N, C-alpha and C positions, 0 to 999 in steps of 0.2 A: 533835441527830438528824437525819439526813442527809434534807434535803427532799423531794430528786427523784433517788432512787438511780439509775436509768438514766443521767440525763444527767452528774451527777456522776463517776460510775464511770467513763465511756465517755470524759470529759476527762480524768479522774486518769491513766487509761493512756495518752491521747494526747499529752498536753501537758506540760511545753516540750516534751519527743522524746519519740517511741512508745518502750513499754516499761516495764519496772522495774529493767534490769539494764544494768550495763555492765562493759568489762574496765576494769581501771586496772594501769599499767605500776608494778613494784615497785622496779627498779633505775634507776640514773641512767642517761641519754642525751643528757646534753649535750653531749659532744665527739666527735671523730674516734673517739680511743681507747674511750670508751664503747660506740660502735656496734660497734667491733671486738671488745669482748668479747660483748656482746651477742647479735652473730649470726657471719658468719666475720671472720675464721677463727677467733676465740675459743671459740667454742662448739664446735666438733668435740672439745675437751679433755673436757666433762663428757657428752659422748656416747660417750669412748671409755672413760668410766671406768664408766660406764652398762651399754656391753657387757661389761665386764668382771665387773662386779657388779650384778645388777638392785637391789639393794635400795639402790644411790646416788642411783636417781632419786628417794627419798627428800630426799636431802640436796641436789642441785642443780636441780631441778624442783617445781614445786606440787603434784605428784602427793599428797602425804600432807593436804596441806588443802583438796581439791578433790572433791566428790562430783557425781555425777550424778543429776539427777532425770530418770525417762524416765516415758513414758506410750506407750499403743497409741492411749490416748481415747475406753478401751470403756466404763467408768465414772468419767466424770467427774463432781465433786461429787455435785449432785442434777441433772443436765443428763441423763444416759444416755449412749450412746454416739453422743457427738457427733463422733469424729473424733481423730484425732491434733493435727492444725494451730488447729482449736477449743479444743484442752484447752491450748495453748504458753500463753495468760496467767495460767490457774493452776498450771502446772510456774516459771514467771517469779515467782508470787507465792511457791511455797514457795523459792524461791531466795531471796527478799527473808527469810525465815523464819530460814532457815539462817544468812543472816549477820547481821541484826539480831541475834537472841539466843545465836548461838555464834560469831560471827566465823568462818564457813565459806564457802568459795567453792562454787560452782553451776556447771554448765553444763546448763540444760535441756534434753532431747531429744526430741524427738517421734516416732517410729519409724513411719510410713506401712505398718503391715501389721498383722492381728488375725491374722494364722498362729502357733501358737503356737513352730514350731519355727523360721521365719524371725525370730520378736521375737529368741527364745534366742538363736541365732547372730548376731544383731547387736551385742548385749548383749554375749555375750561376747566378738567383736570387737575394740570398743571400748574393754574394759574395763582394758587397759593404763595408758590416761592418768589413771585414777581411783583413789583412796584408799578410796571407797565407793560404793554403788551404793543409790540408795532410787527403789523402784519404786511408781508413784503412777497411781491410777483406772486399775487393769488390772481387768475383770470374774471375779468367780467362777464357775463353781470353777477356771479356766484359771489365774488368779493364784497358787495352791497349787501347781501343777506348776513354772510359770515361775519362783517364789520358790526351790522346794526344787533344781531343776535348775543353776540360776545356781549358788546358793549350795556346790552339788557340786563345779562345775567351777573357782570362783574363789578367790584366797587372800584377797580382801577382803570387809569386810560386804556382805551382799545385805539388804538391809531393806524389807518392803512396809511405808508406814505405815499404810495403812488396815487393815491385819490388826493388825498389833503397837503400832502407836502409839495407837490407838485403844484396845484392850486393857489396856494399861498404863496409860493414865490411869483407866478405867472401876475397873480393880483398886485402883488408890490411893483414889481416891474412895470405893470401898464399904468397905475395910478401916476405912477411918475412919467411916462411917454405920453399920459395923455397932456398932464398938467402943459411939459414942453412943445408938445404941438398946438397948444390952446384949445383941447377939446373938454367937455365933462364926460365923465361916467355916464349918467343920466340920461345922456344924448346919444350915445355914440351907438354906430349900426355894428355889431360884431357876429362875427363868421368864424366859428367853430369848427375845424376838420378834424373829425375825430370823435366816435360819440362812446368811449368806453371809459375805464373807470376814471381817468384823470379829467378828460374833457369834460364829464355830467359834474364832477365834485367844483372843477375850475367855475363852469358858469353859473353852479349855485351858490359859491361864496360870492363870484364878482355880484350877484344879483344881491345877494346881501348886505354888499358892498354900496349898494344903488344902480345896479345896471337894470333897465327894464329889460323882463323878458319877451317883450312882444318886438325886442329888437336884436334876438340870439339867433341867428341861423345855424343850426346846427346839423353837419354833413357826417352822412356815414357812406360806406361802401356802396347805396344804392342811390346816394343823392341828399338832395335835403328832406328831414325831415320833417314832413308837413300832415297836416288833419287829413284824415282818409285813408293815407298810404299803409296798404296791407304789413302783416307781420312785426310792429312794432312791439317791441317788451315793453314792459309797464316804464322801466327806469327812461327808454327813449321816447314814449307817449306823451310825456310831462313838457317835453320840448318842442310838438307838433306843432307849428305856427298854420293858422289861414292864409295859405300864399299861393300866390300862381308860378313863384320858383322853385326852379326842380334840379339845376345843376350847381355844381361849384360856380362857373363862371358867373352864373345867374346871380347868386348870394354875394359875389363880390362887386357886383354892378354899386358903386358910391357907398361901400362899407369902409367903415374910419381903422377897423382894427378886423388880423386875420389871425386866429391863435391856430396853428398847427401842431396835433398831436396824434399821428397819423401814419406817413410813410414818404419816403424819400421822394421828391421831384414830382409832388403830384398839385401844385403852383406853377403855373406859367408865366411869361411876363404878359400875356395877355389878359390873365387873372388881376395880376397887381396893377395893371395900367388903368383897369376898370372903378378901382378903388377911389375914394373918394382924396381930395388934395391934404397931405399930410396925413399920409396914412400911417397904421403902425403895425409890422409884419412880426409876431414869434413864431417864427416857423423851429419848430424843437424835436423834429424826429433826428434820432441818432443812428450811427454816426454821421449821416447825411441829412441832411434838413428837405423840408419840402420845396422850397427854394435856396440855390445858394446864395451867400451874400451877395457873390459878384454878380451876377445877375440882378440880384433886388436891385442893389444900387446903381449897376448902369440902366435897368429901367425910368425907376425913379430917383431924384435928388433929393428931394422932399421926405423920406420916408424915415421913419425909426425902428429897427432892426435888432431884434436878438436872437439866439439858439440854443442849444444844449452842450453847446460845443466852445471849450476854453479857449480854442484859437483863437476865438471872436469876441470883440465887444459884448457885453450885456448876456454872458453865460447864464443863463436860466437852471441854475444846479440847487438839488433839494439839498445839500448839506446847509447850507444856509438857513435850513428852516428845523429840518425834525431835531437835532440835538438840541436846541435849543428850545425848541418846545416842550420835550421830554423836560428838560432842566429846569422850567420854570413850575411844569406841573409835580414835576416831584418833592421839590423844594418846600410846596406848601398842601402837598400828597392828595392832589387833585383826582376825584373818584373819577373823573372823564375829561376829553378836550372839548369841550363847547366851541359853538360857532362865536362866541365871544372873544373865547382866546385864541383862536384862527386869525379872527379880526386883529386884535391886539397885536399878535404875529405880525400879520399884513403891514400895520402902520409902524412899526417899530422900523422894519426893514424899510419901507419907504422912506420915513422922516433920516434914517443914517445914510443914505445912499445922497441925501440933499445939504451934508456937514462936509467941512473939510475933509479932506483925507490924509491922515497921519503918514510921517513921514515912513515908518515901518514899514506903511504898507506899499509905499510906492517901493521901496529897494525889496519886498520880497516879491514886486510883478517886474522889478527891473525897467520901471518908467520913469520918467521925470516930473510928472503932472497928470493927476485924475480929476476931473471937474462933473459937477452935476451938469449932462447935456445928454445929444443923443447917444455918444458912447460911452454913457456911464448912468445907466438910471436902478440900479441893485448893487450894493455892496459887494465887495471880494470874500470871497470863503475867508481868507486868510487874515480878515480884519479883527482886530484882539477884541475890538469895542463889540461885536455880536455877542459873547458870551456874557457881557455885563447887562446890554440894553436887552437884547431878546427875550430871557427868560425871567427879567423884572415886570416885565411887561403881560408877558403871560402870565406869571404866577397873579400880578395886580385883578387880570382879568379873572382868573378863577374864585378869586377871595369876593371881587364884586360882585358875579353871579352866582356864589354860595356854594361852588364844588369842592371848594378849597376846606379840607378836615385841620388844618395846621394853619390857620393867618400869620402872617409875616417869616412864613420857613421855620 
């Protein structure tokens, strides 16, 4: 364990050279001829080729393996609206994960505006540089409009990981947890505490997988999102149920699933006790979950629990998703990341967790055994099989759904 997190984190980012990313040269530059090919006069030839055929950029430049990680700094991790520049370490960190897990190159871009129109215009104008756009740490509800409009404008994937990456890992873990508990997604009563970007995207994905909208209770700071409640924005309005339930405790009564995407210690033992037999609790607030694992297990001995933390079983971690989703999308030059590709990712992750865990994964985590069950419902980030299975599944879904421009990779 890190003894002095603040001191060691600052040193890690500052030494031996500032930051976490650098640019590498991929071609020879040892001779005059090398330089003549790298720059003038030789560079004119690929320029002419791209002028004649825009797709030639994928052959002659790094576009096809380059993703932009872009923020406006309005919702950075648990820090809130700290501004674009202060969010740069997070964007560099995202780049590290892209490269480490999927060998994808990244430029991190911090846009110094929180005006929706200016932000969209900036991203649209720089998009030709990239094979994909990963939007990051943009506050709701504006993130919905930004992603939707940019995807309509651009012919490369635009993916807001805070929405869809979180949703994909939740869905994969939940499918497995439901199977272990002997329950069906179509019948499950689901409580989602948190009606922001991650909460809404997660519920949309669960509905696409077979959950019933009528069984989903969305909770925000004012309680249950229900029909007739004033002040709902259009994104929340879609989740308004005709119900007499008003509070989180009301919603937890006989619920099969609790998903927390909100804040620490908002779920009480009384709420957990009110849930149905064999409940599933995903308390994903970081670093402090909606209910502590100790209290949860003390309250119920029949539950399956996941958190966002690495020091407890079943960590819901976006690194299980976004690098491999983009890898699959880039490999077939997908024009977007659609619902079919997200579902393919969910199913690939869920299926992998049901298989025997390789010895190298056990060694990496310092354990003797890891088996599909209440304490292992989703794969571990260091499982090397992720890089084989998930991109292939995503790429095939892109081909099957007609958004791949280079079938077969």
